[in-house]
N, C-alpha and C positions, 0 to 999 in steps of 0.2 A: 283066446285070441288079443295079441299084443299088440299092444299104443302103432310102435313100430307097422306089427298086417294092417291094420285098421291103419296106415296111411296106406301103405300101396295100395293094397288093394281102392279104394278109396280115389288113388291118383290112375287106375288100371279104368279103372269103370270113366271119369271122365274123360281121359285124350278117345276114350269108343271113338264122341263124338266132340270133337276140337271146338269146330266150326260155333259150335252152340254155347258151349262151354266158353268162350268169350263172348258171346251177345248178352248172355248172364252174364258177367263179370262186367258186361260196361259201364250198367248203372256204375257202379262201386267204381267203376274208376273214375269216373267223371263227377260222382260225388267228392271221392279226395280226394281229385285234383281239383276242384270250386277251392273245397275247404281250405286246401292250398295257397292259392291264389289271392281268393278271395283279403285272406290274414294278410296275405302280402305286400294286397293294394293299399287298405286301413295302415297298416306300418306307413307303409311309405308315405301318405299321405301329413302324415301327424308329422312324421318326420319334415316330413314339405313346409307343413307347415307353421313348425317349429324355426327351420331355419330360414325361413320368409321376418317374423316375426324378432327372429334376433338380426337379422338382416338392418331392421330402421335402427337400430345403434344397441350397444351395450348398458350394461346396468342400469339400462330406462327408465322414470316413473315418466309414466302418461299422467296429467291430471284434468279434470275440464269439469261442466256443470250438470249438476243429481239429474236427471233426466225425469223427465218427466217434473218437473217444480219452472212454471215458468221465470217465476221471482231468482230464483238462482241461475237460469241463465244471463239476467240482467247483472244479475252480478259478482262475474265471471269476468273480467275486464283487463287491461291490458299492463295495466299496475301493480296487478297482483304478481305478475312476473316479474316486471320490476322490483315487489317490494323481494317475492323467493330471490329474487339471485343479488342481490345485497346487503339480509340481512342472515342467509342460510351460509353453515359451511360448511364443505366436506361434499359442495360439486361441483363437475368442474364448469356448466356452466344450464342458460333454462334459454328454447327457446321457445317463442311465441308461435302462433299460428291461428292465420282465418282464414274467411276462402268466399271466393266471387269467378262467377261464370260468366264471363263475357266472350267477342268473338277479336281476333286478334288477326292484321293481314302487316305483311309487309310482302316486299318484292314483288307482287305482286297477286301476293297469294289471301285469298282467306278462312284465317281456321271457324269454323264456328264451336261457340257452346268448348271453349276451354277452360279448363283449367288454371282460376288464377291464385294463387297461393304466396298470402299472406306474409313472409318470416322475419325477421333483428335478424342480424351480424351470426349469433353464434351457431343458428341453422345449421352448418355443415358437420361443423366439430362435434354437437351436437345430437346431433341425425348419422353419424358412420355414412359421411354424403361428401366426400370427395368433386373436383374439376375435373371434367375434359380437355378447357382451355380456358382464359382469359382469369378473372378473379367476380370472389362474393363479395358485393361489396359489405360497406363500413360500419362502425356503430353509426357515427358521425356522419354518412352520408341518409340510413335508417332518420336516427335526430334530430336531420335534419329536412324529411319526406321530398330528398334527390327523385326520379322522373326516372330511374336507374331499373334496368333488369338480367336476370338472368336466363335461362333459357333451359330445358329438357331436353337428351338428347335426340328426343326426336323430335319434338316441333320444330330444332334448328335444321336438323336437316328435310324439312315441309317445307320449310323456307328458304331458308337459305343455300336448302341442297350438298355441294361441296364447297359451298363457296365459307370464307368464311364472316361468323355471321361479328365478327366483336366488330367493335364500330360502327356497329347501325342500325337502323333503327326498325320498333317497331311501334303500330298501334294500339293500343289494345282498345276498347268499347271507340273512344273518339281522341285520347292520350295519350301521349307519342312517346314512347322512353328506349331511351338511348342502354343496350345490349353492352353488358358490360363481361362477361362468360355464359359458359356454359357447363351443365351439371355431366358428369361422368355417367352409363351407359348403366341403369340398372331396369328394368323390364316390370312386369306384373309381378306387385307383390300385396295376397290377397288379390281383392277386388282393385286395387289402384295401379294404375300405370302413370308410372312417376315418371317417364323420360315424353308422357302429354302433356305437362305442367309451362306455364313458368314465374318464377321469382321474381319476386319484385315484397322492397321495405312498405313494411305493414305501417309501418307508420303513413304511409302511401295511399296504401285500397282504403287503411280509413277515411284519407281525404275524398278520393277520387272513388271510389266505388262501393261504398257503406252505405244503406238511405238511413234518411235524418232519421225519421221513427228507429230505429234499433238499437242505435249508439254509436257515438262515434272511435273508439278506443271496445268494442265489442272481444272477445277473440273466444277461439272454435276449445283447443288448446294449450295447450304448458308441457311440452316437453322440460324432463327435466333429469341433466344427467351426472349421472352420483361417480363419486370419487373408489370410494370399494361396496366390494359390495356386501362387505361386513356388515358395507353404512347404509343399507340399507332401510332398516325398522325405525335408527334415529332419527336420517333427514324423516321420513316421512310422518315421526310425528311435532313433528320442524316444523315444520309445512302445514300437516293440518290448525297444529295451534295458529301460527298465523293467522294463516286465511281464514281465520273462524274468528278472529278477533274484530283484523278488516272488514269479515262483513256483517259481525253481529250477532252469529250464531252458535251455540253450542258442538260444541268438537265433536259426543258423542251420536249429533243426528248431527252430520252439515251438508251445506247445500251444492259437495264438491265433493266428487269421491280420484282416488289416489290408485290409479292399478299397475303395478309394476307389471314389464313382462313374462317371466314368468304367472303369473295371474289369467295374463289374457293364453299363454301357451298352453294351458289347462284345462279353461271354460271351454276352447278347441278342439280339443284331447274329447272335451265330454261329446260331446258336436259328434268326433268318429270316433268314439265305443258304440252312441247307438248305430253308426249304420253299420259299424265290424258287428254289433249285434243278429239287423238285418240280418249280413248276407250269412253268419253262422246260421241263421234258420232257415235259407234260403238252400246251403248248400249240406244242411243237414236234411233237409224234404227229398234231397236227390240220393241220397245214401239209404232211406228210408226204399224209393224207389226201386236201389238193387235193391235193397235185403228182396222188398218185394217179388222182383223178379226170378233172385234164385228161391226163395220161395216158391215160389209157380213150376218151374223146371222143375224141381228134388218131385216135386210132388207128380209132375208127370212120370220123368226119369220111374219115384215108386211105380206108376201102377205100370211102366213097360217092364220094368225088368219083376213080377212081379214070379212070375217062374223060375226063373232067376234066386228070387229070397226065398224061397218054398226051397230049393231045390239044397241052397247052404243049412236052413232051417235042417232039411231030412240027410243032412250029414256034419249036423252035429253040431255045427254055428245055431247060440243062442241071441235071446233078442237082446242080449246089451251087445252082441256081437252087428247082429244086421244096423242098432238104433246107430251102433260111434261108425260103424262105418258114412253109412247117409251122417250122417252131424260131420263126418270130417273131411268128406265131401263138400260141402256148404261148407265151411270154415277156409279149404283150400280156395275155393273159390275168390271166397270172399277173399282173403288175405293174396292171393292173385289176383287180384284186384286194388288193392288196397299199394299193393306194391307200385303196381302200372300207372296210376294213379297219383306216387309220390313223382316218379320216374316225370309222369304228361306237371306236376302242377309246381314240381322247381324249372320242370324247361318249362317251358306256359310261362310263369314271373318271370324270369329271367330274361328270355325273350325279348318280351313288354316292355320291360327297364331301359333292354338295350336300342330294341329299335325305337324310344323316346316313345310312347304312349301314352305308357304312363307309369309312374314310380312308382315300384314294385322296392323293400326289403323283407326279404322272406323274413319268417320268424322263426326258427328252426325248434321249439315246442310247436307247434303245428303238425308234424312231416311225421313225429310220436304218436300222438291224437288224434292223426287221420288215423295211422294204426290201428292204432288199436281199436279207434269208429268202426272200421270195415272188418274186427274179428270179433269187436259187440254182435257187427248185424250177422254176421255169417250165425254166431253162436246163435242168438235168436231167428232167426228164421228157416231155420239150415233144423232146431232139434222139434219142430211140429211134424214139416215129411218125416224128419228119422225116426221119432214116432211110431207114427202112421202106421212105417214099416216094421217093424221090429215088433207090431200087434198083431202084423197078419197071420192065418193062423197056414201052418204048413200046408198041412192038404188042401185047402181052398184052394191055396195059392200054387201047387201043382197039378190043378182042375186048366184055373185059368190059360184060357187061348187069344 
């Protein structure tokens, strides 16, 4: 029996009970679709994370105190940012940041636990964060600790609605600030709601909202925007030398950390890779379950068709021919399920993306991977029933009722 003849006989056997064949292949369909969709979800999550992090600013260095060292937090002060701006070349600017959480009132509206972010005048340029209305405060206003505020887009709407907030006042805790600008709408980046913040001069935050025991000039983060990507390593080395000298520490073991956007993206990708591996295992289990279903049905089919097998053998079919026929039936079932699973997986991933239920990005390699997995499942789980059929004794098979 040739391979083509074996395939024709296998197809005839499967079409005798179409609905049962479909139900048998359903496990493979679900498994293959799950592989494609889950890899698409993982790739989409990675792409979204990269876009969000890059949206924080291009060519950006993020400098902060080394975690786990209390002394490091005390040493990391606003003067460090000023020193970087003064002594380091090849940078666009430096933006220092410190945070507080206060209630904000205005126009009879009271908002609780609002993030008050103390920054300096370079913030919009360094962070690539434009204004929607008004202006940002100047370096002179920051130096003079003036009580001026720039509202996040959402805060402006919550307090003033459609009315222009420019020139209006808001009270942060017990201190009144004049609104001079509104930031452009940015939304959520990671777990941070940029529209739900109020930006004030960092010197004003030190004066009004920093407890005396914490020090009046301690900052949480400094962002440095580098002019050229090629200059990143040189700028990092210069900043490391400068801050190590200011803090009196060994440059090889600094009490501060410097990260690039790419390093943060890589860390996030490592997290999503773990998630992706977990999803792949879940999808793999679905394929195995589908394979067990194929084996089960094929064993039932061998039992039901015992007399047919005996008749084929009596007419000259060799054990290898019988084995090939039933193995082809299992493989055809699995490949048909794989093909339908690919269609369902690609369609499902695209539908999720279009409905904005979840960001997905189809991984082209997942299609041949899933299809190959379906073929392997068919061969692996179909071989045992096929071998059982091939080993039937022709005489006993013909007597079977």
